[in-house]
N, C-alpha and C positions, 0 to 999 in steps of 0.2 A: 568404562568411560560411556557417556552419554553423547549421541549425536542431535544435537538441534536439526531439527527441521521447519522452517517458519516458511507460511503460508500466505504469501502477499499479495493477493489477487485482491477484487473488487470494482466497485462498478463507479464507485464517486456521486450516490444519487440522494443518499442520506443524510448527508452535512453540508448540500449545495447551501451558498456560494464557494467554499474553501473549498468543496472536495469538487473534483469533476471526474469525469470519465477517464482522461489519460493524467489526472494526476488527484488520485482519489487518496481517503485519508489516512492510510499508513503511511504515508510520505510527509503528512503536515506534521508542523509543531503544536499539536492541542493541550498536552500537560506537562511542564518541564522543559527542560533546555534541550534537548531532543526532540527529534519526529519519533513518531508512534515506531518504527519499525527499529528507529535505534534503540528506541530505550528499550525495546522488547530484545536485542541482542546484548544491550547492557544490563538486564535484570539478569542473565545468566553468570554473572560475577560471582565468582561463588563456589560453583558447580565443578566438580570434574567432566569438564565437557571437553569436546572436539571443536573442531573449525566450523560454525554453523554451516546449513546446506536452504539456501532459497531459490523459493521457488515463486515464479513469479509470471505474468503476462511478457509478452515480446514488445508489446508496445509501451509498457514501463523499464525495461531493461537498463538505460542508462540514468536514469534516477535512483533505479535498487542500487545500481553498480555505483554512482558517485558516495551514496547514505554511508554503504559498508564501507568506501575508502575512507573516507571520514574518522570510523573509527578503527582503520587497521584490519579489517576482519575480510577483505576482498583479497578470491586465492582462487579464480575459475572453479568459484563455487554456486554459481547460480545458473538453473535448469531453466529452462524459458520454455513456457506453455505455449503452442501456435494460437489456439484456442482457449476459454476457458472451460474444464469440463470437470468442475466442483472438485469435491474434499476426497473421492475415494480414490477417483485416479492421479491427481496431483500428488497425493503420498507413495502411489506404487510406482513413481516416477523418481523419486526420491529412495524408496526401499530398494529398487532395482539396481540404482545406480551403488549403493552402497553394498549391496552385495556382490556386485561384480568387480567392485573393487579388494575383493576377496576379505570381506569382515563381515562379521552380522552383530551390528552394534545395537544396543538399545538406542531406538529412535524417541525423543521428544518432542512433541509434535505441538506448535503453539500458529495462533493467526498474530499477523505481525500488527492488527489495528485492535486489541485489546489493553485496557490500562488495568494495572495491578499496583494497589497502593503500598502494599505492606511485603516488600521483595523476601525479607527473612521470613516469612508467611509460606510465601510461594515455595521457597528452597526447601522446607520443610514436611511442605506435601510433596514434593517432588522426591526425596529422600523416600519418603515412606512408601513410595508408590515404586521405585526402582526394584526392589526384592520382587515384589510380585511380577513386575516384567520380565527379568531375569528367571523365572518361573515358566516363561511362556504364558503368563497371563496377557490378557488386554486393558490397560489399565485406560479408565477415563476420569478426568477429575470433575468431580459435581460441585459447584460453588455454593455454600451453604446460606439460605437465601435470609435476606434482611428486611424482606416485607414482602408484601402481595405485588407478582409482576406476571402481567402475560403477556410480556413479549418473547419469552425465551421458554425453550422446550424444559421438559424436566426430566430426571433419572430416579425412581424409587430402587433402595435398596435392600437388598432381600438377607440374604442368611451371613452372618458375620464372619468375615475370613481371618481375623484377628481382630485387634484394638486398632487397625491401620485401617481399614479396608473391608468393602462388603460386595457381595454377588449382586451384580445389577439383575433385580425382579425384571425391570421393564422400563424402556422409554416412552413417554409420552407425548404429545403435540401441545402446541402452546394453546394451554385452556382458557376458557373463560374465567372472570372473575369470582365468581362464586367456586369452583373448581380448584383454581389457584389458591385460595384461602384454606381451603380443605387440606390442601395439600402441605402448604408450609404450618399450618396447626398441627399435621400429624405427626411432625419431626422425622419424617422419613422421606422426605423428597428434596431433591438437590436441582439446583438450575444449571442446564448443561451448558458444559465452557466452552467447550469446541476444541478443546485439547485433549491429547492421548501420549502414550506411553508405551512403546512394544518392543520387542525385535523385529529388525528387519525382517527377516525368515518369516515368523511368524503371522505378521500383515499377509505377506504374501502368499502364505498357505489358505489364510481363512480367505479370503480375497479369492482363491482359485476355484475354493470347496464354493462360497457363495454366489460369486460373481464371477465366472469361467469369461462370460466377454470383456469386463473390463481388463482382468489377467490378460487377457491373452491379446486384445489390444494394446496395450500398454507394454508389454515384452516385445511388442513387435517395432512400436516407436523406439523402444531402445537399443534396437538393432541396427539402427542407422543412425550415428548420432555426427554431429557437426560442432566441432568447436571453434570458438571466435573468440577472441581476447579472452574476457574473464565469465564468457557466457557456452550452455552445453547448448545445444537446439537438439531435439527428439525430432524422430522423421514425423512430417506435419500428415500428411495423407494417411499415415496409419493412425494418430493421433485421433484425426478430425471421425473416425469410425469408431472410436471409443464413446460408450453412452456417458449422459451425464446424473452423476450420482455421487450424493454424500457417502463420507464413511458410515454414518449414524444407520442409514437404510441397506447399503451395501455389506457391511459387514458387523457392525457392534450390536447390532439387535437380532442380528441371528448367529451368533457365533455362541460358544458355553461355555466359553471361558474369558467372559466381560467382567472388569473388577471396578466398583467406583471407590476412587479416595477422595476424603472429603478435602474441599481447599475453604478455609477461610481469609482472604488475603487482600480484601478491597478491591473485586474486579470488579468491570465492567465492560461488555463489547461496543461502549460508545454509539448505539445503535440508532441516536437521534441526538438533535441540539438539546432535549430536556437532561438528556441521560448524563449528558456533557455537563450541563447547569450542575448535576444531584452530584458530582464527584469532585467536582471542580471547588478551589477557596473562597467563599463570601467574603464580603464585608459587614458591615453591621445591621447593613437595609438588605441582606440574603443576595445582594446584586454580584456578577461576576463582570469584570471588566477586561477587558486587552483591547491595548493600545489609547490613544488619545480619545476619554471619554468624559461627558461631564453627565452628571445624574440629580435631577431635583424632583424630590417627594416621588422618586419611584423605588418601586420593589421588589425583590426575588426576580430579578431579568439577567439575561445573559447578555453580553453588549460585546461586539468585536467591531474594533473600528481598522481597518488595514490602511488606509491613506484619508488623512483630514482626521476631522473632529467631530465624533457624533455626540450631541445632547440630547438625553430623554428626561422629559419633567411629565409628569405624573400619569404614568405609567407603570402597572405591576404586572408579573409573569407573563412576559413577553419575550421574545430573541428575535434580536437584531444586528444581523450580520455585514458589515461592509468592506465589500473589495474593491477592487481596482475600476470592475466593470461593470458588478452587479450590487443590489442592495435586496438584502430578505428582511421581512418583518413576519412576524408570526406568533399567534399564542401557545405558551408552552405547552398545552394540553390537545396543540393540531399540528405539532412539529410532525407526527407521520405521513403528514399530504402534503410534503415539502418534494418529495420524490416523484407528486403528480405536475410540480412545475415541471420539473428536468423532464416528464415524460413529454409535457409538449414541446420545451426547448425541441427538444431531437427533433420531434415529427414536424416541428419548424424551421428544421435545419438550421436553429443557430449555434450557434458556436460555443456560446456561455454553458453548455451542457455538457461539453469537450473539452474545451482549453481556456486557461487563464490568459490573463491578457499579458502577463507575464510567464514566457515558455522555456523550458528547459530541455539544455541541449547534450551531448557527450561531453561538446567543447568550452559550454557553459550557459548562457541565456540571452534573451532578448525580450526586451518589454515594448509592446505598439503604444507609442504615445501619439500617434494622431493619424488619421486617414480620411480622404475625401474621395472621389470620384476616380482621380488620375494621380494618387499621390500616397503614401505611405511613409510615416516617420516613426524608425525603430531605435531604441536604444540600448546596443550591443555589448555585452561583457565579454570577453574571453579568458579562461584560465590562463596562468603563465605556463608555457609549454605546449598550449593547443592549438590547432588549426584547424578551418574549414576545411570542406572538401573544394577541390579544384572543379570549376563550375562554371555555368553560363548560362542566359535567360533569353529567351525568344523576345520577350513581351515588354522588360521593363530596363532600365537603365541606372542606375545607384550612384550618388556621392557619398562619400566616407570624409566623416569629421571627428577626427582624432580627439578626444577630452581627455583622457590621462593614460598613460602607459606608451609605450614602443609598438607600432604594426609593421611588418612584413608584408608588402600589397605585391602582389604578380599580379598583372595585365598582361594577357598573350604572353609574349617571350621577354618580357621586361619587369623585374624586380627591384624595390625600393622600398626605402624605411620611410615610414612616416610617423612623426611625433608628436607631442598637443600643439594642438593651436594650426593643425596641418591640416589639409585636406587632398581628396584624388577622385577622380572622376571615371565611372566602368562603363562603357557606350554598351548598348545591346548588342548582344551577339556577342560580346568580349569574355574569351577564358579565362579566370579570374581564381584567384584563391587571397587568404588573408589568415596571418601568423601571428602568435604573440612568442616573438623570442626573448622575451624580458620575465623580470623574476615577482613583477606586481602586476595586477588586472589590468589588462587592455579597455578602456570603456570608450565606443566611439557612438558618433548618430549617424543613423544611416537615412537618405532620403530614396524612394524608390518614386519613379516617374513611367508613367506608358500606359497603355491600355489595358493591361490585364496585371495584376500586382499577387494573383495566388501564389501559397508556398509549392505546389505541384508545377510551376514554373523552375524548375530547376533540373539544370542536368549534370550530373554527377560524371565525371571522369574518372575520377581519383579518390579516395576516402578514406582516411584512418580508420574507420570507426566501421568499416563494412556496408556502407548505405549505397555504392558507386553501383 
């Protein structure tokens, strides 16, 4: 039986403005009907596997939980990292968890933000890797190159183990163009996919030998767990002491038991807008369009329109991404520099690097429609059966107008039911809460007014989601 371990970290910089620090690409719908995380889980169908284990950052927990819930795969199976410490510690947390449950499964380690177009070929490579993992080997999946690529690390194959796998001769860093061409021409090199397969115990054994500091920090972090809803929190102080290191450097480059299994499955790590264009379906002019897009005399472009219409005239090889609060226009051969924009936004403390205008919460979402010096307007959607925290504000009053659905509103000690076209006023300092008791989503318009309108002006007294 295979235990899928899905790593869902990420900073959200390379696919800005769709991807943000608090809403990175693994939670976006970029290729297909589901999000990248959901597609990663659905890709497992057909394999003999147990319920996946997800590892993500504390700040992304409610988004991740909601997306697993939509697939019916949410069952206290999300491990939260208090801070990011790269892949070696993340996989160690999963391995310690598996072993502590009295099992020693073969872990299939996957990233939540990869595209794999050929699921059958993916399954075939996993099936070929399984016997190696059961024989205590540490398997990495090498992507068969489809051309020259300087944005990936490479794996050189060594002695053939059997017709399905090879010893790993060496891992090499991202090469320059000439070197990458030599690698591809030799037929001995694969792209480093960042996907792995091994027994939980074997990974911990190798980690303890080669990086005992990481092993010890993760072991200590797992000794003081805090379970909350569908999340498992590790000891923050112990995990903060853990070094930041990838599995490649910590284990795979040092172990004598590494095996590479080739995979030719239409793989991409979607590391830039141009790579997303590469793997997307194109029209006769080489364009990829999402949303309301009109093009004239334009070729080989990627255009994403989130709201409204985007038109292009006489442009080639360009990426245009329009969201509710930002527009990106960049040449396809310069998309790697998008992260420079994000760095500047972060330095200037602008919200666009971190959040979308539309923000997701465990109870639903809100969209900041308009704002000024002393007012802010939001559209709030509360899922059926969900409830916002019991809270109060020191600096703002609020007006709520129900657009659709039914709201149970409590203000101080009085509870009332508000329906469509009705409104209610919440004075400054009033303790209040909002609940959707109905069977359909509750939509309302919230008008805030006051001297300070920041999200940190919330005093929570009680909360279903552990935020009080």
